[in-house]
N, C-alpha and C positions, 0 to 999 in steps of 0.2 A: 736278039732282044735282051735287054739288061735284066738280070735276075735279082729279085728282091726276096731275101730269105731271112727269117727270124728264128733264133734259137732260144728256147726257154731252159735256163740252166739253174739247177739246184745245187750250189757248191757246197752246202752243208747238209745235204739230204733233208731229213725231217727235223734236224736239230733246231731248237728254238729256246730262247731264254725267257719266254713269257708263257702264261697259262690262261689264255683268253677263254671266257665262259662258253663261247659259241664255236670254238675251234674244232672243225670236223677232222682236220688233218692229224691232230694229235691222237684222236681215236683210231683213225685209219692206220696210222703207224703202229699202234699197239697190237693190231691184228695181223701184221705182216709176219712172215717167217723171219725176216731180218728187219728189226724196227728202224734202224738207221745204218746207212753205209758210211757215216762219218764225213769228214772233209774230203773233197775231191782231190785225188792225187795229182801231182804235177804232170806226170806222164799222161794221165787221162786228159788233163786240160790241154796239153799240147796236141794230142791226137784230135780233139774236138776242134781246135783252132785250125789245124792243118786241113781237116776235111772241109771246114767252112770256106777257107780261102781257095780251095781247089775248085770251087764252083765257077771261077772265072775271074780274070783281071778286072772286068767291068762290073762285078757283082756289088750289090748294095746289101750289106749284112748287118743285122741287128742282134746283139747279144743281150738278152734280158735275164737278169738274175732275180731269183725268187726263193722262197723257203717252204717250210720252216722259216728261219731268219738267216738270210744270206750273209750278213756281216759276222755271224758266228764263225765263218771261215777265216776271218782275220784279214787285216789290211794287206799283209804281205802276199796273200793269195791273189788279191786283185791287182796289186802292183806287178806281180809276175805275169798275170794274164794279159794285162795291157801292154807290158813290155814285150811279151812274146808276139802279140799281134803286130806291134809296131815293127818288130824285127823281121817278120815273115811276110807281111802284106806287100803287094806291089801297087796296083792302081785301084784296089777295091775301096769302096766307101764303107766305113765301119761306124756303127752307132752303139752306145751303151745305155742301158736302163736298169734300174734296181728298185725293188719295192722293199721297204724296211719299216720296222717298228721304231727306229731311231733311238732306241735306248742305249745302244753301244757306241754311238757316234761321238767324235770329239773333233777338234780343229784339224787334226791330221787327215781324218776321213773327209772332212769338208773341203780341204785344200785339194785332195786327190780327186774328188768328184768334179770340182770346178776346173782343174787343169785338164781333165780328160773328158769334159763335156758330157758327164753322165746325166741322164734324165732320171730324177729321183721322185719316187712316190712314197709319201709318209702316211702310215696308217694312223688315223685319228678318228675316234668315234664321237664327233660332235663336241659338246662342251664338257667341262671338267668332271662334273658329277656322273654324267653318262659314260664317259670314257673310263673313269676309274672303276665304275661298277663292272664293266665288261672286260677291261683289258688290264689284268694283274700280271705282275712278273712272277717268276717261279718261286718267290718267297711270299707270294700273296700281297705284295705291296703295290700301292698306286703308282701309275706311270705317267700321268698327264703332264706334270711339271717338267719331267725329264724330256718328254717328246716336244713340248711347247717351246723349248729353247731354240729349236730349229725351224719353227714356223712363225714368221714375223708378219703379223696382221697388217702392219703399216705398209707392207710391200704389195698387198693385194686388197686395197680398200673396197673396190667394187664387188669383189667376190664375197667378202665378209658382210658387206651391207646387204647383198642379195640373200645371204644365208639368214641374216637377222630378221628380215622382213617378210619372207615367203615360206609358207608351208609348215610352220612350227606347231600350229594347233593340230593338224593331221599327224605330224611326226610324233608329238607327245602322246597321242592316243595309241599309236602303233607301238612305241617303245614301252608304254605302260603295260600293254598286253604281253609284250615280249618278256618283260621282267616278271610279271605275275606268273606266266607259264614256267619260267625258269625257277622261281621260288617254290612253286607247287612241286616241281620235279625234284628239287633238292631238299625240300622241307624247311627252307630258310624263311625267316620272318623279319619284318622291319616296319617301323612306324615313321620312317623318314619321308620328307618331301623333297623331291629332286626338281630343281628348276631347269627348264630347257630354254636356252636363249638368253642373251644379255638383258633383254627387256622383259624377261619372265613371261614370254608368250606361251602359256600353257605350263602345267606342272605334272609331275608324276607322283602320285601318292602311293607309297609302298607300305 
């Protein structure tokens, strides 16, 4: 019987270039004996690939990269990973996937993902105001515009339309409560109004 196996890989351990308000992993890492093991060593990467390919010539293998932020490992790491798989594999079917905050991407990354058929997940918290409230970089700067470069709405019109027309009244209430709780915890105050959705379907009064 053909084996289907997935590997969840953290090539940069807990390292991340962002400081999201709700990140549990940042806190978890702070309480470890070793906060981060840094970038995965090449010899470790090769052992991982070898063990995966040993599952059989007809295996269907998925390598999923996660973080922290996996792209902190650098493009060279991923180029070496894919090159080694290509060098060592026989008849196995290999898939790649990566979840990213997209703030470190450039055209070289995009070309690499495209050529090697990576399935990419980009972390985006709704619309601009909501995303920028929750997802700051390590210098406490907004990240929405940087991330948005790699998400082209015109390529997914039916998804965007669905998001615009369904569920935002309920979503705005939920997010409002979430932000209020966070502000109570941090002692932060604001009089801003945040719009949720292009058609301003619901607002968050903070």
